[in-house]
Chimera marker file (.cmm) of the C-alpha trace (Angstrom):
<marker_set name="trace">
<marker id="1" x="25.601" y="-11.901" z="-2.109" r="1" g="1" b="0" radius="0.5"/>
<marker id="2" x="22.003" y="-13.070" z="-1.983" r="1" g="1" b="0" radius="0.5"/>
<marker id="3" x="19.460" y="-10.697" z="-0.456" r="1" g="1" b="0" radius="0.5"/>
<marker id="4" x="15.906" y="-11.953" z="-0.164" r="1" g="1" b="0" radius="0.5"/>
<marker id="5" x="13.028" y="-10.276" z="-1.955" r="1" g="1" b="0" radius="0.5"/>
<marker id="6" x="11.421" y="-9.374" z="1.347" r="1" g="1" b="0" radius="0.5"/>
<marker id="7" x="14.557" y="-7.617" z="2.610" r="1" g="1" b="0" radius="0.5"/>
<marker id="8" x="14.737" y="-5.611" z="-0.606" r="1" g="1" b="0" radius="0.5"/>
<marker id="9" x="11.043" y="-4.728" z="-0.226" r="1" g="1" b="0" radius="0.5"/>
<marker id="10" x="11.649" y="-3.557" z="3.336" r="1" g="1" b="0" radius="0.5"/>
<marker id="11" x="14.533" y="-1.362" z="2.150" r="1" g="1" b="0" radius="0.5"/>
<marker id="12" x="12.276" y="0.206" z="-0.497" r="1" g="1" b="0" radius="0.5"/>
<marker id="13" x="9.485" y="0.656" z="2.040" r="1" g="1" b="0" radius="0.5"/>
<marker id="14" x="11.805" y="2.360" z="4.513" r="1" g="1" b="0" radius="0.5"/>
<marker id="15" x="13.012" y="4.733" z="1.808" r="1" g="1" b="0" radius="0.5"/>
<marker id="16" x="9.451" y="5.633" z="0.791" r="1" g="1" b="0" radius="0.5"/>
<marker id="17" x="8.329" y="6.029" z="4.414" r="1" g="1" b="0" radius="0.5"/>
<marker id="18" x="10.815" y="8.864" z="4.777" r="1" g="1" b="0" radius="0.5"/>
<marker id="19" x="8.711" y="10.804" z="2.279" r="1" g="1" b="0" radius="0.5"/>
<marker id="20" x="5.153" y="9.546" z="2.874" r="1" g="1" b="0" radius="0.5"/>
<marker id="21" x="3.576" y="10.754" z="6.112" r="1" g="1" b="0" radius="0.5"/>
<marker id="22" x="-0.030" y="10.391" z="7.262" r="1" g="1" b="0" radius="0.5"/>
<marker id="23" x="-1.682" y="13.240" z="9.172" r="1" g="1" b="0" radius="0.5"/>
<marker id="24" x="-5.057" y="13.672" z="10.841" r="1" g="1" b="0" radius="0.5"/>
<marker id="25" x="-6.401" y="15.468" z="7.750" r="1" g="1" b="0" radius="0.5"/>
<marker id="26" x="-4.798" y="13.120" z="5.218" r="1" g="1" b="0" radius="0.5"/>
<marker id="27" x="-3.931" y="9.736" z="6.774" r="1" g="1" b="0" radius="0.5"/>
<marker id="28" x="-1.807" y="7.047" z="5.136" r="1" g="1" b="0" radius="0.5"/>
<marker id="29" x="-3.391" y="4.039" z="3.411" r="1" g="1" b="0" radius="0.5"/>
<marker id="30" x="-0.894" y="1.235" z="3.962" r="1" g="1" b="0" radius="0.5"/>
<marker id="31" x="-0.957" y="-2.111" z="2.112" r="1" g="1" b="0" radius="0.5"/>
<marker id="32" x="0.657" y="-5.368" z="3.248" r="1" g="1" b="0" radius="0.5"/>
<marker id="33" x="0.607" y="-8.566" z="1.228" r="1" g="1" b="0" radius="0.5"/>
<marker id="34" x="1.376" y="-12.002" z="2.544" r="1" g="1" b="0" radius="0.5"/>
<marker id="35" x="1.244" y="-15.190" z="0.484" r="1" g="1" b="0" radius="0.5"/>
<marker id="36" x="-2.374" y="-15.830" z="1.458" r="1" g="1" b="0" radius="0.5"/>
<marker id="37" x="-3.827" y="-12.506" z="2.655" r="1" g="1" b="0" radius="0.5"/>
<marker id="38" x="-3.823" y="-8.802" z="1.835" r="1" g="1" b="0" radius="0.5"/>
<marker id="39" x="-4.243" y="-6.172" z="4.535" r="1" g="1" b="0" radius="0.5"/>
<marker id="40" x="-5.037" y="-2.465" z="4.265" r="1" g="1" b="0" radius="0.5"/>
<marker id="41" x="-4.858" y="0.075" z="7.096" r="1" g="1" b="0" radius="0.5"/>
<marker id="42" x="-5.583" y="3.785" z="7.288" r="1" g="1" b="0" radius="0.5"/>
<marker id="43" x="-3.056" y="5.223" z="9.748" r="1" g="1" b="0" radius="0.5"/>
<marker id="44" x="-2.609" y="8.595" z="11.437" r="1" g="1" b="0" radius="0.5"/>
<marker id="45" x="1.179" y="8.821" z="11.880" r="1" g="1" b="0" radius="0.5"/>
<marker id="46" x="1.006" y="11.907" z="14.124" r="1" g="1" b="0" radius="0.5"/>
<marker id="47" x="-0.748" y="9.891" z="16.844" r="1" g="1" b="0" radius="0.5"/>
<marker id="48" x="0.549" y="6.461" z="15.722" r="1" g="1" b="0" radius="0.5"/>
<marker id="49" x="-3.002" y="5.113" z="15.534" r="1" g="1" b="0" radius="0.5"/>
<marker id="50" x="-4.763" y="2.851" z="13.084" r="1" g="1" b="0" radius="0.5"/>
<marker id="51" x="-8.071" y="4.487" z="12.192" r="1" g="1" b="0" radius="0.5"/>
<marker id="52" x="-9.625" y="1.717" z="10.071" r="1" g="1" b="0" radius="0.5"/>
<marker id="53" x="-8.438" y="-1.596" z="8.693" r="1" g="1" b="0" radius="0.5"/>
<marker id="54" x="-9.626" y="-4.325" z="6.328" r="1" g="1" b="0" radius="0.5"/>
<marker id="55" x="-8.331" y="-7.626" z="5.011" r="1" g="1" b="0" radius="0.5"/>
<marker id="56" x="-9.513" y="-10.491" z="2.861" r="1" g="1" b="0" radius="0.5"/>
<marker id="57" x="-9.836" y="-12.790" z="5.872" r="1" g="1" b="0" radius="0.5"/>
<marker id="58" x="-12.955" y="-10.831" z="6.849" r="1" g="1" b="0" radius="0.5"/>
<marker id="59" x="-14.418" y="-11.189" z="3.364" r="1" g="1" b="0" radius="0.5"/>
<marker id="60" x="-13.818" y="-14.936" z="3.165" r="1" g="1" b="0" radius="0.5"/>
<marker id="61" x="-15.301" y="-15.828" z="6.567" r="1" g="1" b="0" radius="0.5"/>
<marker id="62" x="-18.550" y="-17.008" z="5.033" r="1" g="1" b="0" radius="0.5"/>
<marker id="63" x="-16.754" y="-18.897" z="2.271" r="1" g="1" b="0" radius="0.5"/>
<marker id="64" x="-14.250" y="-21.738" z="2.454" r="1" g="1" b="0" radius="0.5"/>
<marker id="65" x="-11.529" y="-21.451" z="5.075" r="1" g="1" b="0" radius="0.5"/>
<marker id="66" x="-8.721" y="-21.433" z="2.514" r="1" g="1" b="0" radius="0.5"/>
<marker id="67" x="-8.885" y="-18.582" z="0.053" r="1" g="1" b="0" radius="0.5"/>
<marker id="68" x="-6.560" y="-17.715" z="-2.751" r="1" g="1" b="0" radius="0.5"/>
<marker id="69" x="-5.202" y="-14.207" z="-3.015" r="1" g="1" b="0" radius="0.5"/>
<marker id="70" x="-6.226" y="-12.738" z="-6.361" r="1" g="1" b="0" radius="0.5"/>
<marker id="71" x="-6.864" y="-9.311" z="-7.808" r="1" g="1" b="0" radius="0.5"/>
<marker id="72" x="-10.587" y="-9.894" z="-7.230" r="1" g="1" b="0" radius="0.5"/>
<marker id="73" x="-10.123" y="-10.357" z="-3.482" r="1" g="1" b="0" radius="0.5"/>
<marker id="74" x="-7.827" y="-7.326" z="-3.404" r="1" g="1" b="0" radius="0.5"/>
<marker id="75" x="-10.594" y="-5.312" z="-5.088" r="1" g="1" b="0" radius="0.5"/>
<marker id="76" x="-13.021" y="-6.384" z="-2.373" r="1" g="1" b="0" radius="0.5"/>
<marker id="77" x="-10.572" y="-5.245" z="0.308" r="1" g="1" b="0" radius="0.5"/>
<marker id="78" x="-10.195" y="-1.900" z="-1.508" r="1" g="1" b="0" radius="0.5"/>
<marker id="79" x="-13.968" y="-1.390" z="-1.535" r="1" g="1" b="0" radius="0.5"/>
<marker id="80" x="-14.224" y="-2.360" z="2.128" r="1" g="1" b="0" radius="0.5"/>
<marker id="81" x="-11.429" y="-0.029" z="3.286" r="1" g="1" b="0" radius="0.5"/>
<marker id="82" x="-12.933" y="2.841" z="1.289" r="1" g="1" b="0" radius="0.5"/>
<marker id="83" x="-16.391" y="2.255" z="2.759" r="1" g="1" b="0" radius="0.5"/>
<marker id="84" x="-15.057" y="2.138" z="6.310" r="1" g="1" b="0" radius="0.5"/>
<marker id="85" x="-12.910" y="5.230" z="5.757" r="1" g="1" b="0" radius="0.5"/>
<marker id="86" x="-15.801" y="7.218" z="4.348" r="1" g="1" b="0" radius="0.5"/>
<marker id="87" x="-17.962" y="6.127" z="7.304" r="1" g="1" b="0" radius="0.5"/>
<marker id="88" x="-15.306" y="7.587" z="9.629" r="1" g="1" b="0" radius="0.5"/>
<marker id="89" x="-15.255" y="10.841" z="7.637" r="1" g="1" b="0" radius="0.5"/>
<marker id="90" x="-11.971" y="10.245" z="5.818" r="1" g="1" b="0" radius="0.5"/>
<marker id="91" x="-12.191" y="11.008" z="2.105" r="1" g="1" b="0" radius="0.5"/>
<marker id="92" x="-8.565" y="11.797" z="1.241" r="1" g="1" b="0" radius="0.5"/>
<marker id="93" x="-5.526" y="9.614" z="1.970" r="1" g="1" b="0" radius="0.5"/>
<marker id="94" x="-1.871" y="9.176" z="1.012" r="1" g="1" b="0" radius="0.5"/>
<marker id="95" x="-1.253" y="5.793" z="-0.639" r="1" g="1" b="0" radius="0.5"/>
<marker id="96" x="1.639" y="3.740" z="0.760" r="1" g="1" b="0" radius="0.5"/>
<marker id="97" x="2.175" y="0.620" z="-1.329" r="1" g="1" b="0" radius="0.5"/>
<marker id="98" x="4.607" y="-0.811" z="1.211" r="1" g="1" b="0" radius="0.5"/>
<marker id="99" x="7.564" y="-1.295" z="-1.122" r="1" g="1" b="0" radius="0.5"/>
<marker id="100" x="5.571" y="-3.500" z="-3.504" r="1" g="1" b="0" radius="0.5"/>
<marker id="101" x="5.376" y="-2.837" z="-7.235" r="1" g="1" b="0" radius="0.5"/>
<marker id="102" x="2.238" y="-1.000" z="-8.311" r="1" g="1" b="0" radius="0.5"/>
<marker id="103" x="0.625" y="-3.868" z="-10.221" r="1" g="1" b="0" radius="0.5"/>
<marker id="104" x="-1.517" y="-6.889" z="-9.533" r="1" g="1" b="0" radius="0.5"/>
<marker id="105" x="-3.207" y="-6.963" z="-6.148" r="1" g="1" b="0" radius="0.5"/>
<marker id="106" x="-1.690" y="-3.654" z="-4.971" r="1" g="1" b="0" radius="0.5"/>
<marker id="107" x="-3.007" y="-1.867" z="-8.054" r="1" g="1" b="0" radius="0.5"/>
<marker id="108" x="-6.440" y="-3.550" z="-7.844" r="1" g="1" b="0" radius="0.5"/>
<marker id="109" x="-6.842" y="-2.511" z="-4.224" r="1" g="1" b="0" radius="0.5"/>
<marker id="110" x="-5.921" y="1.106" z="-5.017" r="1" g="1" b="0" radius="0.5"/>
<marker id="111" x="-8.210" y="1.377" z="-8.038" r="1" g="1" b="0" radius="0.5"/>
<marker id="112" x="-11.159" y="-0.173" z="-6.180" r="1" g="1" b="0" radius="0.5"/>
<marker id="113" x="-10.661" y="2.249" z="-3.283" r="1" g="1" b="0" radius="0.5"/>
<marker id="114" x="-10.620" y="5.167" z="-5.753" r="1" g="1" b="0" radius="0.5"/>
<marker id="115" x="-13.794" y="3.961" z="-7.436" r="1" g="1" b="0" radius="0.5"/>
<marker id="116" x="-15.477" y="3.612" z="-4.036" r="1" g="1" b="0" radius="0.5"/>
<marker id="117" x="-14.770" y="7.273" z="-3.216" r="1" g="1" b="0" radius="0.5"/>
<marker id="118" x="-11.332" y="7.619" z="-1.639" r="1" g="1" b="0" radius="0.5"/>
<marker id="119" x="-9.092" y="10.290" z="-3.131" r="1" g="1" b="0" radius="0.5"/>
<marker id="120" x="-5.317" y="9.877" z="-3.488" r="1" g="1" b="0" radius="0.5"/>
<link id1="1" id2="2" r="1" g="1" b="0" radius="0.2"/>
<link id1="2" id2="3" r="1" g="1" b="0" radius="0.2"/>
<link id1="3" id2="4" r="1" g="1" b="0" radius="0.2"/>
<link id1="4" id2="5" r="1" g="1" b="0" radius="0.2"/>
<link id1="5" id2="6" r="1" g="1" b="0" radius="0.2"/>
<link id1="6" id2="7" r="1" g="1" b="0" radius="0.2"/>
<link id1="7" id2="8" r="1" g="1" b="0" radius="0.2"/>
<link id1="8" id2="9" r="1" g="1" b="0" radius="0.2"/>
<link id1="9" id2="10" r="1" g="1" b="0" radius="0.2"/>
<link id1="10" id2="11" r="1" g="1" b="0" radius="0.2"/>
<link id1="11" id2="12" r="1" g="1" b="0" radius="0.2"/>
<link id1="12" id2="13" r="1" g="1" b="0" radius="0.2"/>
<link id1="13" id2="14" r="1" g="1" b="0" radius="0.2"/>
<link id1="14" id2="15" r="1" g="1" b="0" radius="0.2"/>
<link id1="15" id2="16" r="1" g="1" b="0" radius="0.2"/>
<link id1="16" id2="17" r="1" g="1" b="0" radius="0.2"/>
<link id1="17" id2="18" r="1" g="1" b="0" radius="0.2"/>
<link id1="18" id2="19" r="1" g="1" b="0" radius="0.2"/>
<link id1="19" id2="20" r="1" g="1" b="0" radius="0.2"/>
<link id1="20" id2="21" r="1" g="1" b="0" radius="0.2"/>
<link id1="21" id2="22" r="1" g="1" b="0" radius="0.2"/>
<link id1="22" id2="23" r="1" g="1" b="0" radius="0.2"/>
<link id1="23" id2="24" r="1" g="1" b="0" radius="0.2"/>
<link id1="24" id2="25" r="1" g="1" b="0" radius="0.2"/>
<link id1="25" id2="26" r="1" g="1" b="0" radius="0.2"/>
<link id1="26" id2="27" r="1" g="1" b="0" radius="0.2"/>
<link id1="27" id2="28" r="1" g="1" b="0" radius="0.2"/>
<link id1="28" id2="29" r="1" g="1" b="0" radius="0.2"/>
<link id1="29" id2="30" r="1" g="1" b="0" radius="0.2"/>
<link id1="30" id2="31" r="1" g="1" b="0" radius="0.2"/>
<link id1="31" id2="32" r="1" g="1" b="0" radius="0.2"/>
<link id1="32" id2="33" r="1" g="1" b="0" radius="0.2"/>
<link id1="33" id2="34" r="1" g="1" b="0" radius="0.2"/>
<link id1="34" id2="35" r="1" g="1" b="0" radius="0.2"/>
<link id1="35" id2="36" r="1" g="1" b="0" radius="0.2"/>
<link id1="36" id2="37" r="1" g="1" b="0" radius="0.2"/>
<link id1="37" id2="38" r="1" g="1" b="0" radius="0.2"/>
<link id1="38" id2="39" r="1" g="1" b="0" radius="0.2"/>
<link id1="39" id2="40" r="1" g="1" b="0" radius="0.2"/>
<link id1="40" id2="41" r="1" g="1" b="0" radius="0.2"/>
<link id1="41" id2="42" r="1" g="1" b="0" radius="0.2"/>
<link id1="42" id2="43" r="1" g="1" b="0" radius="0.2"/>
<link id1="43" id2="44" r="1" g="1" b="0" radius="0.2"/>
<link id1="44" id2="45" r="1" g="1" b="0" radius="0.2"/>
<link id1="45" id2="46" r="1" g="1" b="0" radius="0.2"/>
<link id1="46" id2="47" r="1" g="1" b="0" radius="0.2"/>
<link id1="47" id2="48" r="1" g="1" b="0" radius="0.2"/>
<link id1="48" id2="49" r="1" g="1" b="0" radius="0.2"/>
<link id1="49" id2="50" r="1" g="1" b="0" radius="0.2"/>
<link id1="50" id2="51" r="1" g="1" b="0" radius="0.2"/>
<link id1="51" id2="52" r="1" g="1" b="0" radius="0.2"/>
<link id1="52" id2="53" r="1" g="1" b="0" radius="0.2"/>
<link id1="53" id2="54" r="1" g="1" b="0" radius="0.2"/>
<link id1="54" id2="55" r="1" g="1" b="0" radius="0.2"/>
<link id1="55" id2="56" r="1" g="1" b="0" radius="0.2"/>
<link id1="56" id2="57" r="1" g="1" b="0" radius="0.2"/>
<link id1="57" id2="58" r="1" g="1" b="0" radius="0.2"/>
<link id1="58" id2="59" r="1" g="1" b="0" radius="0.2"/>
<link id1="59" id2="60" r="1" g="1" b="0" radius="0.2"/>
<link id1="60" id2="61" r="1" g="1" b="0" radius="0.2"/>
<link id1="61" id2="62" r="1" g="1" b="0" radius="0.2"/>
<link id1="62" id2="63" r="1" g="1" b="0" radius="0.2"/>
<link id1="63" id2="64" r="1" g="1" b="0" radius="0.2"/>
<link id1="64" id2="65" r="1" g="1" b="0" radius="0.2"/>
<link id1="65" id2="66" r="1" g="1" b="0" radius="0.2"/>
<link id1="66" id2="67" r="1" g="1" b="0" radius="0.2"/>
<link id1="67" id2="68" r="1" g="1" b="0" radius="0.2"/>
<link id1="68" id2="69" r="1" g="1" b="0" radius="0.2"/>
<link id1="69" id2="70" r="1" g="1" b="0" radius="0.2"/>
<link id1="70" id2="71" r="1" g="1" b="0" radius="0.2"/>
<link id1="71" id2="72" r="1" g="1" b="0" radius="0.2"/>
<link id1="72" id2="73" r="1" g="1" b="0" radius="0.2"/>
<link id1="73" id2="74" r="1" g="1" b="0" radius="0.2"/>
<link id1="74" id2="75" r="1" g="1" b="0" radius="0.2"/>
<link id1="75" id2="76" r="1" g="1" b="0" radius="0.2"/>
<link id1="76" id2="77" r="1" g="1" b="0" radius="0.2"/>
<link id1="77" id2="78" r="1" g="1" b="0" radius="0.2"/>
<link id1="78" id2="79" r="1" g="1" b="0" radius="0.2"/>
<link id1="79" id2="80" r="1" g="1" b="0" radius="0.2"/>
<link id1="80" id2="81" r="1" g="1" b="0" radius="0.2"/>
<link id1="81" id2="82" r="1" g="1" b="0" radius="0.2"/>
<link id1="82" id2="83" r="1" g="1" b="0" radius="0.2"/>
<link id1="83" id2="84" r="1" g="1" b="0" radius="0.2"/>
<link id1="84" id2="85" r="1" g="1" b="0" radius="0.2"/>
<link id1="85" id2="86" r="1" g="1" b="0" radius="0.2"/>
<link id1="86" id2="87" r="1" g="1" b="0" radius="0.2"/>
<link id1="87" id2="88" r="1" g="1" b="0" radius="0.2"/>
<link id1="88" id2="89" r="1" g="1" b="0" radius="0.2"/>
<link id1="89" id2="90" r="1" g="1" b="0" radius="0.2"/>
<link id1="90" id2="91" r="1" g="1" b="0" radius="0.2"/>
<link id1="91" id2="92" r="1" g="1" b="0" radius="0.2"/>
<link id1="92" id2="93" r="1" g="1" b="0" radius="0.2"/>
<link id1="93" id2="94" r="1" g="1" b="0" radius="0.2"/>
<link id1="94" id2="95" r="1" g="1" b="0" radius="0.2"/>
<link id1="95" id2="96" r="1" g="1" b="0" radius="0.2"/>
<link id1="96" id2="97" r="1" g="1" b="0" radius="0.2"/>
<link id1="97" id2="98" r="1" g="1" b="0" radius="0.2"/>
<link id1="98" id2="99" r="1" g="1" b="0" radius="0.2"/>
<link id1="99" id2="100" r="1" g="1" b="0" radius="0.2"/>
<link id1="100" id2="101" r="1" g="1" b="0" radius="0.2"/>
<link id1="101" id2="102" r="1" g="1" b="0" radius="0.2"/>
<link id1="102" id2="103" r="1" g="1" b="0" radius="0.2"/>
<link id1="103" id2="104" r="1" g="1" b="0" radius="0.2"/>
<link id1="104" id2="105" r="1" g="1" b="0" radius="0.2"/>
<link id1="105" id2="106" r="1" g="1" b="0" radius="0.2"/>
<link id1="106" id2="107" r="1" g="1" b="0" radius="0.2"/>
<link id1="107" id2="108" r="1" g="1" b="0" radius="0.2"/>
<link id1="108" id2="109" r="1" g="1" b="0" radius="0.2"/>
<link id1="109" id2="110" r="1" g="1" b="0" radius="0.2"/>
<link id1="110" id2="111" r="1" g="1" b="0" radius="0.2"/>
<link id1="111" id2="112" r="1" g="1" b="0" radius="0.2"/>
<link id1="112" id2="113" r="1" g="1" b="0" radius="0.2"/>
<link id1="113" id2="114" r="1" g="1" b="0" radius="0.2"/>
<link id1="114" id2="115" r="1" g="1" b="0" radius="0.2"/>
<link id1="115" id2="116" r="1" g="1" b="0" radius="0.2"/>
<link id1="116" id2="117" r="1" g="1" b="0" radius="0.2"/>
<link id1="117" id2="118" r="1" g="1" b="0" radius="0.2"/>
<link id1="118" id2="119" r="1" g="1" b="0" radius="0.2"/>
<link id1="119" id2="120" r="1" g="1" b="0" radius="0.2"/>
</marker_set>
């Protein structure tokens, strides 16, 4: 029986989401990776609202249209999401890695957000 990587990731994410909950005081920082882009959202699960969001498409608008997804671009997204969160008055979040392993781009984004002032 062959189950795709993405289906396994979704199973892991569903399992983690049963335990990780974002509130108004401590929202959830969610990460999604596609083959070309990385997205980060700060979500209040009580109201089902996205408070702030960032992705590497915004960063690369001034550069070439095609960008490669690297740990450097993930760091930039981490800094951007932290800056926007702090501007909205959010300093503490719960990190939701979305079923991905904590390494590579997911780790770079988290560490950059911590360095920029977010606590989790």
